[in-house]
C-alpha positions in Angstrom: 24.8 1.2 9.5 25.8 4.8 9.7 29.2 4.0 8.3 27.9 2.6 5.1 27.6 5.9 3.2 27.4 4.4 -0.3 24.7 2.1 0.7 22.6 4.8 2.3 23.0 7.2 -0.6 22.2 4.4 -3.1 19.0 3.5 -1.2 18.0 7.1 -1.1 18.2 7.2 -4.9 16.4 3.9 -5.3 13.4 4.4 -3.1 11.8 7.1 -5.2 12.2 5.0 -8.3 10.7 2.0 -6.6 7.7 4.1 -5.5 7.3 5.5 -9.0 7.3 2.0 -10.4 4.6 1.1 -7.8 2.5 4.0 -9.1 3.0 2.7 -12.7 1.9 -0.8 -11.7 -1.1 0.7 -9.8 -2.4 2.8 -12.7 -1.5 0.3 -15.5 -3.3 -2.5 -13.7 -6.6 -2.1 -15.7 -4.8 -2.3 -19.0 -2.3 -5.1 -18.4 -0.6 -7.0 -15.6 -0.5 -5.3 -12.3 -3.0 -3.6 -10.0 -3.5 -2.8 -6.4 -2.0 -5.9 -4.8 1.2 -5.8 -6.8 1.6 -2.1 -6.4 1.0 -2.3 -2.7 3.7 -4.9 -2.3 6.1 -2.9 -4.4 5.4 0.3 -2.5 5.8 -1.5 0.8 9.1 -3.0 -0.4 10.5 0.5 -0.8 9.8 1.3 2.8 11.0 -2.1 4.0 14.3 -1.4 2.2 14.4 2.0 4.0 13.8 0.2 7.3 16.6 -2.4 6.6 19.2 0.3 5.8 18.2 3.1 8.2 16.8 1.1 11.1 13.4 0.3 12.4 13.2 3.4 14.6 13.6 5.6 11.4 10.9 3.5 9.7 8.6 3.9 12.6 9.1 7.6 12.4 8.3 7.7 8.7 5.5 5.1 8.9 4.1 4.9 12.4 2.1 1.8 13.3 -1.0 3.7 14.3 -1.1 5.4 10.9 -0.6 2.1 9.1 -3.3 0.3 11.0 -5.7 3.2 10.2 -4.7 2.9 6.5 -5.3 -0.8 6.6 -8.9 -0.2 7.7 -9.5 2.8 5.4 -8.3 0.9 2.3 -10.7 -1.9 3.1 -13.6 0.6 3.8 -12.8 2.3 0.5 -13.1 -1.0 -1.4 -16.4 -1.9 0.3 -17.7 1.7 -0.2 -17.2 1.4 -4.0 -19.3 -1.8 -3.9 -22.1 -0.1 -1.9 -21.9 3.0 -4.3 -23.0 0.6 -7.1 -25.9 -0.5 -4.9 -26.9 3.0 -4.0 -26.9 4.1 -7.7 -29.3 1.3 -8.6 -26.8 -1.4 -9.7 -25.5 -4.5 -8.1 -22.7 -4.8 -5.6 -19.4 -3.8 -7.3 -21.3 -3.0 -10.5 -19.2 -0.2 -11.9 -21.4 0.5 -14.9 -23.6 2.9 -12.8 -20.6 5.0 -11.6 -20.6 7.2 -14.8 -23.0 8.1 -17.6 -20.9 6.0 -20.1 -20.5 2.3 -18.9 -16.9 2.2 -20.2 -16.0 5.2 -18.1 -17.9 3.7 -15.1 -15.9 0.5 -15.4 -12.7 2.3 -15.6 -13.4 4.6 -12.6 -14.7 1.6 -10.5 -11.7 -0.6 -11.2 -9.2 2.3 -10.5 -10.9 3.1 -7.2 -11.1 -0.5 -6.1 -7.5 -1.2 -7.0 -6.5 2.0 -5.1 -8.2 0.6 -2.0 -6.5 -2.8 -2.4 -3.2 -1.1 -2.9 -3.5 1.0 0.3 -4.6 -2.0 2.3 -1.8 -4.3 1.0 1.0 -1.8 1.4 0.0 -0.9 5.0 -0.5 -4.5 5.9 2.9 -5.5 4.6 4.6 -2.7 6.5 2.8 -3.6 9.8 3.9 -7.2 9.3 7.5 -6.1 8.7 7.6 -3.7 11.7 6.0 -6.2 14.0 8.2 -9.1 13.1 11.5 -7.3 12.4 11.6 -5.8 15.8 11.3 -9.2 17.6 14.4 -10.9 18.9 14.5 -14.7 19.2 16.7 -14.4 22.3 14.8 -11.7 24.2 11.3 -10.8 23.0 10.2 -7.3 23.6 6.7 -6.2 24.7 6.2 -2.9 23.0 3.0 -1.1 22.5 2.0 0.2 19.1 
């Protein structure tokens, strides 16, 4: 697609806006619709668009599979860690009230941190799915290592 200059420039202008919208959805999730899952999918869609226009090799350079699989695990561990932090501070699992002196602040901090973990896990999982399945050919399957 190197000859589609208008498409490539347009995508380069759209990707930062899509990522900014993903951040808005991420941080607005505790006040209204949105949150980690939706933000993760929106963020991943920006990079999927990048991979569709610039090619899978460029996407693999920007978001390598080994980094994405590590982020998948770290997001999940972060989510679980917030739950155990509530236990360690004398509350119940995923009890955010004990995360701050004021229970309202504790709820806010806990929800934001859990949604961040969910967002990282969902975005990296969607990108791993895309890279694994988009690189496959129905005629001649490839056996590539991650």
